N, C-alpha and C positions, 0 to 999 in steps of 0.2 A: 751693183745694188739692185735688189729685187724691186719690181714695180709696185708703187704704193697704191692702195685703194683710193677711190675718189674722196672718201670722207677724211683721208689722212694726208692729202696732197699738200695741205697748207701747214703741215707740221714737220719739223726737223729735229733731229736728236740734239740734246744738250750735253749729255755725258759722253765721253769716249766709250766705244764698244757698246753703245746703248741706243742704236737707232731703231726706228719702227720696223724697217724692213728686216733687220737682224732679228728682232724679237719675234716677228711673224714667222720667219724662216725656221726658227728653232722652237716654235710653239711656246715661247716664254720660259721654257724650262732651263735654258742656258743663259738667261738674261743676267748680265753683270751690272752692278751699280756700285760705284765707288771702289771697284777692284775686288768686291766680294760676291760670291754666288748668292743669288736671292734665296735659293732653297735652304740655305743654312740658317737663316734668321726669320723665316716665315713672312708674315705680312709687313713687318717693319721695313724690309728691303724691297717690298713689292711695289715700288713707285718709280716712275720714269719722269724726269723733268724735261719738258719740251718747250720750244718757243715757236710762235707763229712767224709769218713773214714780216710782221711789224716789229718783231723783237720782244713781244710780251711773253714772259716766262710763265709757265704753269706746270705744276707737278700733279700727275694723275696716277691712280693705281694701274699697274701693268695689266691687270685683268680687264681693264676697260679699253685697252687699245685693241679693238677688234672692228671689223667692218661695220660702219654705221652706228658705232656705239659711243663715240667720243662725246657727242652732245648730251648723251644720257647721264654723264657724270655730274651734271649740274641741275637735274630736274628737281631734286628734293632740297636744294640749298635754301630756298626761301622758307619752306615749311620748317626745316630744322632750325634755321636762324631765328624764326619767329618764336619757336618753342624755347630755345635757349634764352631769348630775351624776356619772353612773357612770364615764365615760371618764377624767375627771381623777382620780378616786379610785383608778383602776387604774394610770394611767401616771405620776402625780406622784412616787410613791416611786422609780420607775425614773429619772426625771429627776434627782431629788435625789441618788441614788447616783452617777450619771454625773458630775454637777457636782462632787461630793466627790472623785471619782477625778481628774478633770481639774485641779482646783485644788490638790490636796494631794499628788499624786504628782509627784515631781520630773521623771519622764520625760515628763510631759505639760505641766506648768504653764509651762515655758519655751518651748513651741512656740506661736506665734501662732494656728495653726489650731485648737488645742484651747482656747485662751483664748476665741476667738470663739465656738466651740461651747458653751462654758460660759455665755456671755452669752445665747446662744440658749436654753439650758436654763432660765436664770432667767426669760427672757421667756415661755417655755412655762408655767412655774409661775404667773406672773402671769396668763396666759390661763386656766389651770386654775381659779384663784380666781374669775375673772369668769364662767367657764362655770358653775361651781357656783351662783353667785348668780343667774344668768339661768335656770338649770334650776329653781331653787326658785320663781322667778316663774311659769314656764310650768306647772310641775306643781301648785303649791299657791297661786298668786297671792300669793306671799309677797314683799312689797316695802316693808319698813319704811324710813322716811325717804327714800324714793326711791332705795334702794340699787341696784335693778335698772337704773334709768335711768343712774346713774353708771357702773355696770359696762358698760352698752352703749356709752357713749362711750369707755371705756378699751379695750374689746376691739377696736373698729374701728381705733383708732390703733396698738394693739400689733401687730396683724397687718401693718399697713404698716411699722412699725418692724422687724419680722422680715424684711421684704424688704430693708431697708437692711443688716441683719446678714448676710443671705444673699448680698448683693452683695459685702460686705467679705470673706466667707469665700471666695467664688469668686475675688476679686481676689488674695487670699493664695495660693490654689492656683495661680493663673496666674503669679504672680511666681516661685513655686517651680519650676514646670515650665519656664519660660523662662530661669531662672537670673538673674533680676533681683535686684539687691541693694537691698532697701528696709529701712531701720532699723525695729526693732520698734515704736518710738514712733509711727510713722506709723499702724500698725494700732490702737494704743491711742487715738490721736486720732480715728480713724474710728469706733471702738466708742463713744467718748464722744459723738461727733456723733449716733450712732444713738439713744442715750438722750436726748440733748438734743432731737432730733426728736420723740421720744415725748412729752416733757414739754410742748413748745410746742404740738404738735398737740392734746393733751388739753386744755391750758389754753384754746385757742381755742374748743373745743366746750363748755367750761364757762362761757363768757361769755354775756351776754344777747343776743349777735348771731348765734350759731350753736349747734346742738345736735342730738343724736339722742335718741330716746325708744324705749321698749319697748312693744309692742302685743300685747294678748291675741289669740291666734289667728294672729299673723304672727310667724314664727320667725327673722326676720332684723332687724337694727337698722333702725329707721324714722327718716327725717330729720324733724326738727321744722321744718315748713314755716312756722310762725308767726314764726320768727326770720329776719331779713333776709338773712344771708349763709350760711345753712346749705347751700343748694344749690351756691353758688359754691365754698365750701371743700370740700364733698363731691366735686365734680367735679374740682377741682384735685388732691385727694388720690388720686382714681382714676387720673388721668393719671400722677402721680408713681409710684404703685405699679406700674402696667403698664410704665412705662419702665424701672424697676428690674428687673422680671422679664425684660424683653427683654435688657437689658445683662448680666444674670446668665447667661442662656442663651447669649449670644454668647461670653462668657468660657469656658463649659464646652465649647462647640464648638471653640474654639481650643485648649483643653487636650487634647481628644481627638485633634485633628489633630496636635498636638505628640507625643502618645504614639505615634500611628501612625508618625510620622516617625522617632522614636528607634528603634522596633522595626525599621522597614525598614532603617535605617542599620546596625543590628547584626544584620540578617538573622534575626530571631526573630519572624516574622509568623504562626507556627502558632497560637498561643494568643491570641485577642483577646477572651476572655470578660470580662476586667476592664474593658477599654475600652468594650465594649458595655454593661456594667452602668452605668458612669459616664454614658455618653451617654443610656442609657435612663432613668436617674434624673433627669438634667437635663431631658430632653424631657418626661417624664411630669409632673414638677413644674411645668414651664412651662405645659403644656396645662391641667392641673387648676387651678392658681392663676389663670390667665388666664380660664378659663371661669367660675370663681367670681366674679372681679372684674367681668367684662363682664355676667354675669347679674345681679349686684347693682347695678351702677351705671347700666346703659343699657337693659336689655331689659324691655319690658312685654308680658306674655302675654295671650292672649284671655280674655274674661270667663267663665271656667269654674271653678266652685268646686272640682271634683276636681283639675283641673290646678293650681290655686293651692295646694291642700293638698299635692299630690305634689311640686311645686316647692319649697315651703318646707321640707317634711320632708327631701327629698333634699339640699338645700343645708345644712340643719342637721346631718344625719348625716354627709354627706361632708366638710363643713368641720371638724367635730369630729374625725373619724377621721384626716383628713389632717394637721391640726395636731399631733396626738399621735404620729404615726408617721414623719413625713417627715424629721425632723432627724437622728436617730441610727440609722436603719435601714440606712444604707450605710457605717457605720464600717469594716466588714470589707473593703470594696472601695476606696472613695475615699481614706480616710485611710491605709490601708496603702500605697496607691499614691503618695499625694501628700506626706503629712507626712514620710514616710521620706526624702524628698529633701533634708532639711535637712542 
């Protein structure tokens, strides 16, 4: 075995064929985890589970196993953990208030668009709970009964389920703008399908065949590569999520084209601010969500500890901020424009 660097002398490999010296010798390119080459599955297989001399296990990104880099993996944990906990505590009461208004005000509860947004708010509250649990793990390594691991599985699937609800909301707006008569029960069925999608997706990742785990020093959910179907289901979920994002964007493009047509027909083309806001909202959401999804599912960055920490922190902060502001920030524009057509 090659001689270990001083910063790594207290670490020993946990997986077979996956020791620090072996990884250093081959420059991490030939590192195997769970019997599969890491370069086949990008960042999801790019983790090495190690234990110190006291037997405490820790899983860290393989890119971080470099001279004097191991302590760096934990530098941002307190900041990211505080962000994950702080944002839900700020925004959850606002969501609860909006949900109450949408569900109990008769002017809103009979309109499908507000019913759909109510379910989006409920999903956001579920996300808030999971964010707080994950924040506790990163800030204090608080993980009783594997709570953070369970929250990690839920949060990944809830974000995908939100894409289903986002598509249903866009479809509702599309039918309004184009004067299509769809019974309200159609949207109720689609909402039910979104929640069924969440239940089934979560159940699959709680089985012995697929799963996610949470890793100290890596601020995004990490695929459990020891389970045989984790990568397959993870990839399928990514494709479904990105397809829904693209379909949602297409619906919003058609909505804006319809708005332009109506204004041109009525010769009121002077003020296009509201249409621009709708298109800007849809475009920015699509770009941001797509970048997060592509960066999470497919991109492997160079072996640089600072780049790794910057990427993880940026994704954590951006994802949290985006999830907590994107749903209701445009009520004054899109809903005034679209729900009023009933």
